[in-house]
C-alpha positions in Angstrom: -3.8 -13.7 -15.4 -7.3 -13.7 -15.1 -8.7 -10.4 -15.4 -13.0 -9.4 -14.9 -14.7 -6.3 -14.3 -16.9 -7.9 -11.5 -14.3 -9.4 -9.4 -14.6 -13.6 -10.1 -16.7 -15.4 -7.0 -15.6 -16.4 -3.4 -17.8 -18.4 -2.2 -17.9 -19.4 1.5 -19.1 -22.4 3.1 -22.8 -21.6 4.8 -24.0 -24.7 6.7 -26.8 -24.4 4.2 -25.2 -24.1 1.0 -23.1 -21.4 -0.4 -22.7 -17.9 -0.1 -20.8 -14.9 -2.1 -20.2 -11.6 -0.2 -20.2 -8.2 -2.1 -17.9 -5.4 -1.0 -18.0 -2.1 -2.0 -15.5 0.7 0.3 -16.0 4.4 0.7 -12.3 5.6 1.4 -11.6 8.3 3.1 -8.7 10.2 2.5 -6.8 13.6 4.1 -6.5 15.8 1.4 -2.7 17.0 1.6 -2.6 20.5 2.5 -1.4 23.1 4.9 -5.2 24.5 5.3 -8.4 23.2 5.7 -11.2 23.2 2.9 -13.1 26.3 3.7 -10.2 28.1 6.2 -7.0 28.9 6.6 -6.2 27.2 9.9 -3.3 24.6 9.6 -4.4 20.8 9.1 -1.1 19.3 10.6 -2.0 16.8 12.2 -1.5 16.4 16.0 -1.3 19.8 18.1 -2.9 20.7 21.5 -6.6 20.3 21.6 -8.6 23.0 19.7 -5.2 24.7 18.7 -6.2 24.8 15.0 -9.3 26.4 14.6 -10.4 29.2 13.1 -13.6 31.2 13.3 -15.3 28.8 10.4 -14.2 25.9 11.8 -16.0 26.8 14.9 -19.3 27.9 12.9 -18.9 31.2 14.9 -22.3 33.2 13.4 -21.3 35.2 10.6 -18.6 33.7 9.1 -18.5 32.2 5.8 -16.2 29.7 4.0 -13.8 30.0 1.2 -12.7 27.2 -0.8 -9.0 26.1 -0.8 -7.7 25.4 -4.8 -5.1 23.2 -3.5 -7.4 20.9 -2.0 -9.7 21.0 -5.6 -6.4 20.6 -7.3 -5.8 17.8 -5.8 -8.8 16.2 -6.2 -8.9 16.8 -9.8 -5.1 14.9 -9.9 -6.2 12.4 -8.0 -9.2 11.6 -10.7 -6.7 11.9 -13.2 -4.7 8.9 -11.3 -7.8 6.6 -11.6 -8.7 7.2 -14.7 -11.8 9.1 -14.0 -14.4 11.4 -15.3 -13.5 15.2 -14.3 -16.5 17.1 -14.0 -15.9 20.7 -15.0 -18.9 22.2 -13.0 -19.4 20.6 -9.2 -21.8 22.0 -6.3 -21.5 21.7 -2.9 -24.1 20.5 -0.6 -24.9 20.8 3.3 -25.4 17.1 4.9 -27.4 18.0 8.0 -27.4 16.1 10.9 -26.3 16.2 14.3 -23.6 15.3 16.4 -21.4 17.0 19.3 -18.2 17.6 17.3 -19.9 19.1 14.2 -20.0 22.7 15.4 -22.6 23.9 12.0 -25.1 20.8 12.4 -24.3 20.4 9.0 -21.0 19.0 6.8 -20.1 20.3 3.6 -19.9 17.5 1.4 -21.2 17.1 -2.4 -24.2 14.6 -3.3 -25.8 15.0 -7.0 -22.7 16.5 -8.6 -19.3 15.8 -7.5 -16.1 17.0 -9.1 -15.1 13.9 -10.1 -16.8 11.2 -11.7 -16.8 6.9 -12.9 -13.2 5.6 -13.1 -11.4 2.0 -12.0 -8.5 0.7 -10.4 -6.5 -2.4 -11.6 -5.8 -4.2 -8.6 -3.1 -7.4 -8.5 -5.4 -9.8 -6.0 -2.3 -12.2 -6.1 0.4 -13.0 -9.1 -2.3 -14.8 -10.7 -5.5 -13.2 -10.7 -6.0 -9.0 -11.6 -9.6 -7.5 -11.4 -10.4 -4.6 -12.1 -12.6 -2.6 -9.1 -15.0 0.1 -10.6 -15.0 3.7 -8.6 -18.4 5.3 -8.4 -17.4 8.8 -7.5 -14.8 11.3 -5.4 -16.1 13.7 -4.0 -14.8 16.8 -1.6 -16.2 17.4 2.0 -15.0 18.6 5.2 -13.6 16.3 8.4 -15.8 16.4 11.7 -14.1 17.1 14.9 -13.6 14.2 17.7 -15.5 13.3 20.4 -12.9 12.1 23.7 -15.3 10.2 26.7 -12.1 8.7 28.5 -11.2 12.8 30.3 -14.0 12.8 32.7 -16.2 10.6 34.3 -19.3 13.0 34.3 -18.4 14.8 30.7 -17.0 14.3 27.1 -14.2 16.7 25.5 -14.7 17.7 22.0 -11.3 18.7 20.2 -12.1 20.6 16.5 -8.6 20.3 15.4 -10.3 18.2 12.6 -12.8 19.9 12.4 -12.7 21.3 8.5 -10.1 19.4 7.4 -10.2 18.2 3.6 -11.2 14.9 2.7 -11.6 13.2 -0.6 -14.0 10.7 -0.3 -13.9 7.8 -3.1 -16.6 5.4 -3.6 -16.1 2.3 -5.0 -19.1 0.2 -6.7 -19.6 -3.2 -5.2 -16.9 -5.2 -7.5 -14.6 -7.0 -4.2 -16.0 -10.5 -3.7 -13.6 -11.3 -0.9 -11.6 -9.8 2.1 -8.4 -10.2 -0.3 -10.0 -8.7 -3.2 -10.9 -5.0 -0.5 -7.6 -5.5 1.0 -5.9 -5.3 -2.3 -7.6 -2.6 -3.8 -7.0 -0.4 -0.4 -3.3 -1.2 -0.8 -3.5 -0.5 -4.6 -5.5 3.0 -3.7 -3.2 3.8 -0.9 0.0 3.7 -3.4 -2.0 5.6 -6.5 -2.4 8.4 -3.7 1.2 8.1 -2.6 2.6 8.4 -5.8 -0.1 11.4 -7.1 0.9 13.2 -3.5 -2.4 13.8 -2.4 -2.9 12.1 0.5 0.0 10.6 3.2 -2.2 7.3 3.6 -1.0 7.1 7.2 -3.9 4.8 8.0 -2.3 5.3 12.0 -3.3 9.2 12.1 -6.4 9.1 10.5 -5.6 10.1 7.0 -7.2 6.9 5.2 -9.9 5.1 6.9 -13.2 2.8 5.1 -16.8 2.6 5.5 -16.8 -1.1 4.0 -20.2 -1.9 2.8 -20.8 -5.8 3.0 -23.6 -7.7 1.9 -24.0 -11.4 1.4 -26.3 -13.5 -1.5 -26.7 -17.1 -2.8 -24.6 -17.1 -6.1 -26.8 -15.7 -8.9 -29.4 -13.9 -7.2 -30.2 -10.3 -7.0 -27.4 -8.1 -4.2 -28.8 -8.7 -0.6 -29.2 -5.7 2.1 -25.8 -4.0 2.7 -24.5 -3.2 6.4 -21.8 -0.6 6.9 -18.7 -0.9 8.7 -18.1 2.2 10.0 -14.1 4.4 10.1 -12.0 1.2 10.0 -8.2 2.3 10.1 -6.0 -0.8 9.0 -5.8 -3.0 5.6 -5.6 -6.3 8.5 -8.5 -4.8 10.0 -10.8 -3.9 7.0 -10.4 -7.6 5.9 -11.3 -8.8 9.3 -14.1 -7.0 9.6 -15.6 -8.1 6.3 -14.9 -11.9 7.2 -16.7 -11.3 10.4 -19.5 -9.6 9.0 -20.2 -11.8 6.2 -20.1 -14.5 8.7 -22.9 -12.4 11.1 -25.1 -11.8 7.9 -24.8 -15.4 6.8 -25.8 -17.0 10.3 -28.9 -14.7 10.7 -30.2 -15.9 7.3 -29.6 -19.1 7.4 -31.6 -19.2 11.0 -34.1 -17.7 9.1 -33.7 -13.9 10.1 -33.6 -10.6 8.2 -30.7 -8.1 7.5 -31.7 -5.2 8.7 -29.5 -1.9 6.4 -27.7 -0.4 9.5 -23.9 1.1 10.5 -22.1 -1.2 12.9 -18.8 -1.1 14.2 -15.3 -3.2 14.2 -14.2 -4.4 17.3 -10.6 -5.9 16.2 -10.5 -7.0 20.4 -13.6 -9.5 19.5 -13.1 -10.0 16.2 -17.1 -9.0 15.2 -19.0 -6.4 14.6 -21.8 -4.4 16.7 -25.0 -2.3 15.6 -24.7 1.6 16.1 -27.4 3.1 14.3 -29.7 2.2 11.8 -28.7 3.1 8.3 -29.6 6.6 7.2 -30.7 7.1 3.8 -29.7 10.3 2.0 -33.3 12.1 2.5 -32.5 11.3 6.2 -29.5 14.0 5.7 -32.0 16.4 3.8 -29.4 17.7 1.1 -29.3 20.8 -0.5 -26.7 23.0 -2.5 -24.8 25.2 -0.1 -26.0 29.1 -0.3 -22.5 30.5 0.8 -20.6 28.5 -1.7 -21.3 29.2 -5.8 -20.7 26.0 -7.9 -16.9 25.4 -8.4 -15.8 25.9 -12.3 -13.6 25.5 -14.1 -12.3 24.7 -17.5 -10.4 22.3 -19.5 -6.9 23.8 -20.2 -7.4 24.0 -16.0 -7.6 19.5 -16.1 -4.9 19.3 -18.6 -1.8 21.2 -17.2 -2.7 18.9 -13.6 -2.5 16.0 -15.4 0.7 17.2 -17.7 2.1 17.5 -13.9 1.3 13.8 -12.8 4.1 11.7 -11.8 4.7 8.3 -13.5 2.6 6.1 -11.8 2.4 3.3 -10.6 1.0 0.8 -13.4 2.9 2.3 -16.0 6.2 2.3 -13.9 5.4 -1.6 -13.4 5.0 -1.7 -17.2 8.4 0.3 -18.1 10.3 -2.0 -15.2 9.1 -5.0 -17.1 9.6 -3.7 -20.3 13.5 -2.1 -19.9 14.4 -3.7 -17.0 13.6 -7.5 -18.1 11.5 -8.3 -14.9 9.2 -10.8 -13.6 5.9 -8.9 -13.0 6.2 -9.7 -9.3 9.2 -7.9 -8.8 8.3 -5.1 -10.9 4.9 -4.7 -8.8 7.1 -5.7 -5.5 9.2 -2.4 -6.5 7.1 -0.3 -7.6 4.3 -0.2 -4.4 6.8 2.4 -2.9 7.6 5.9 -5.4 10.3 5.4 -2.7 11.5 2.1 -3.4 11.2 2.3 -7.5 13.6 5.3 -7.4 16.0 3.9 -4.7 16.0 0.5 -7.3 16.6 2.8 -10.4 19.3 4.6 -9.0 21.0 1.2 -7.6 20.1 -0.3 -11.5 21.0 2.5 -13.1 23.9 1.6 -15.8 24.3 -2.5 -14.2 22.5 -5.8 -14.1 19.0 -4.8 -12.9 17.9 -8.1 -12.3 20.6 -8.6 -9.7 19.9 -5.5 -8.3 16.9 -6.1 -7.6 17.0 -9.2 -6.4 19.3 -7.1 -3.7 16.6 -4.6 -3.1 13.8 -6.9 -2.5 15.6 -9.8 -0.4 18.1 -7.9 0.7 17.2 -4.3 1.4 13.9 -5.0 2.4 14.2 -8.0 4.4 16.2 -6.0 6.8 14.4 -2.9 6.3 11.3 -4.9 7.3 13.1 -6.7 9.7 13.9 -3.3 12.0 10.9 -1.9 11.0 12.5 0.6 9.1 10.7 2.5 5.5 13.4 3.2 2.7 14.0 6.8 3.7 15.7 5.8 6.7 18.2 2.9 5.0 21.8 3.2 6.1 22.9 1.8 3.2 22.4 4.2 0.6 21.5 3.2 -3.3 24.5 4.1 -5.1 26.3 2.0 -1.8 24.4 -1.2 -2.9 24.8 -0.5 -6.2 28.9 -0.9 -5.8 28.1 -3.7 -4.2 26.3 -5.0 -7.6 29.0 -3.9 -9.5 31.8 -5.8 -7.2 29.4 -9.3 -7.4 28.9 -8.6 -11.4 32.7 -7.9 -11.9 33.6 -11.3 -9.9 35.3 -9.3 -7.4 33.5 -10.7 -4.5 30.9 -13.9 -4.7 27.3 -14.0 -3.3 28.3 -14.5 -0.1 31.2 -12.1 0.6 28.7 -9.7 -0.8 26.0 -10.7 2.2 29.1 -9.5 4.9 29.9 -6.6 3.0 26.2 -5.2 3.3 26.0 -5.9 6.9 29.6 -4.2 7.2 28.3 -1.1 5.3 23.8 -1.3 7.1 26.2 -1.2 10.8 29.3 1.0 10.1 29.0 2.6 6.4 31.6 3.5 4.3 32.8 2.8 0.8 31.9 -0.6 -0.4 34.7 -0.7 -3.0 37.7 0.6 -0.1 36.2 -2.1 2.2 36.6 -5.2 0.5 40.8 -3.4 -0.5 41.1 -2.6 2.9 39.7 -5.7 4.7 40.9 -8.3 2.1 37.5 -9.4 1.0 38.4 -10.3 -2.8 37.3 -13.3 -4.1 39.9 -15.7 -5.1 40.3 -16.3 -8.5 43.6 -18.0 -9.0 43.3 -20.7 -9.6 46.8 -22.2 -8.2 45.0 -21.8 -5.0 42.0 -22.8 -5.4 43.4 -26.2 -7.0 45.6 -26.9 -3.9 42.8 -26.5 -1.5 40.3 -28.5 -4.1 43.2 -31.2 -4.0 43.8 -31.1 -0.5 40.0 -31.5 0.5 40.3 -34.6 -1.9 43.1 -36.1 -0.2 41.5 -36.3 3.4 38.0 -37.2 2.3 38.7 -40.7 0.4 35.7 -42.4 1.7 33.8 -39.1 0.3 35.4 -38.9 -3.0 34.3 -42.3 -3.9 30.6 -41.6 -2.6 30.3 -39.0 -4.9 31.1 -40.9 -8.0 28.2 -42.7 -7.3 26.0 -40.5 -6.0 27.1 -36.5 -7.9 25.0 -35.0 -5.8 27.7 -35.6 -3.1 29.8 -32.2 -5.1 28.2 -29.7 -3.2 29.6 -31.0 0.1 32.6 -30.2 -1.6 31.9 -27.0 -2.5 31.2 -26.0 1.2 34.6 -27.7 2.0 36.6 -25.7 -0.2 34.8 -22.8 0.6 35.2 -22.8 4.3 38.6 -23.5 3.6 39.2 -20.4 1.6 37.1 -18.4 4.0 34.7 -17.7 1.5 36.8 -15.9 -0.8 37.0 -18.5 -4.1 35.2 -18.2 -7.0 32.4 -20.9 -6.5 32.4 -21.3 -10.4 36.0 -22.5 -10.8 35.5 -24.5 -7.8 32.8 -26.4 -9.3 34.7 -26.8 -12.0 37.6 -28.0 -10.3 35.6 -30.7 -8.4 33.8 -31.9 -11.4 37.2 -32.3 -13.5 39.4 -34.1 -10.4 36.6 -36.5 -9.4 35.8 -37.2 -13.0 31.9 -36.2 -12.6 
């Protein structure tokens, strides 16, 4: 497995030679908390327009912000999960710009002194490629409201329910070199946030969205001019936006043009980016410390207490699954991608054949959940029930084929798997006498196939299938194989 601090080059061919994509991401993650960052208004998604708005959120004169400590705790916990430096002193700044859904005329954010400094995220792009993406910073800031332009031909409407909702902006270093790497990074970061419980990662509701910075260069040359694609709200669209923007920039440069730093939007329908405005620089926002908020200070003991309360994180859990359960790195990675999936597996595997349990969770359970569009919390088959199915296989009470039939019954009807096996006569036939009778009958009825099998031993599979069919799939496959080899002298 390859592992580098900055990802290895992923060159793409242009009309005049190879180009390298450089990608950096700014992830906006909504903090999991009941109230907003500086007010007591509800941060819950949805609600009637302007139903979750306090006087602070609406920027009424004389209203002062008060920091929500839970947001601070969640930011520190997230920083610890990113192996990042926690700054014991940070400052809130005013970032000045006009937008109709920003009632204050500025956003309270953090600029030079963020709550979290440099960290890193280890990303498995493929089973054979691992990269380390540096995190530049994590800071807290308030979200803006939402402008609605489709309710009237003559007016725009403003919904301030999101105004003041707490966001963590997680800024990566420009360490990614392809759309695949960027997708894998966002997926891993989302997993970490969900494990910690600091963000639900629901991209459909806007809880996690990305500003994507893309530039291109000839291999070995200095970084090119970047363009920022704003508010991309799905991992799939992030990949598409990167590829479309890189192709656009390469086309401009190969035609002798110049890339201008700008903010762009991605149109998934057309598969292209389009210019939104020229990119602002820090001085355009006229940052200055917010006079209504004191510097945020806490001590190391506060950080240490939060660290002690963190759950086992994905990378540590993956290593434990490999070491303690003997799983392959790939299977362990699949199982720890969601905390609920990892918990389900551990409950299924407890005291059992862990590899067999992992196989059933990944292939049968996940396959069926994906087919029906369910998450694991809504699985009709509990971890306890799947564990019993694994026991029945390991104890040779049922065969793998019967186990799949049993899984289907438990999925659709529920019930105790062991009782179902008893009631419906699904036990595996281990009586060698009964199996011998079936084997002899098949051999006697197919003398031509017997001759073929002696000349071509791979024909044995046909006989196994016939015996299993004759016994309703209940014969012990190992016993069938042994008896057939003996009878056919293979």
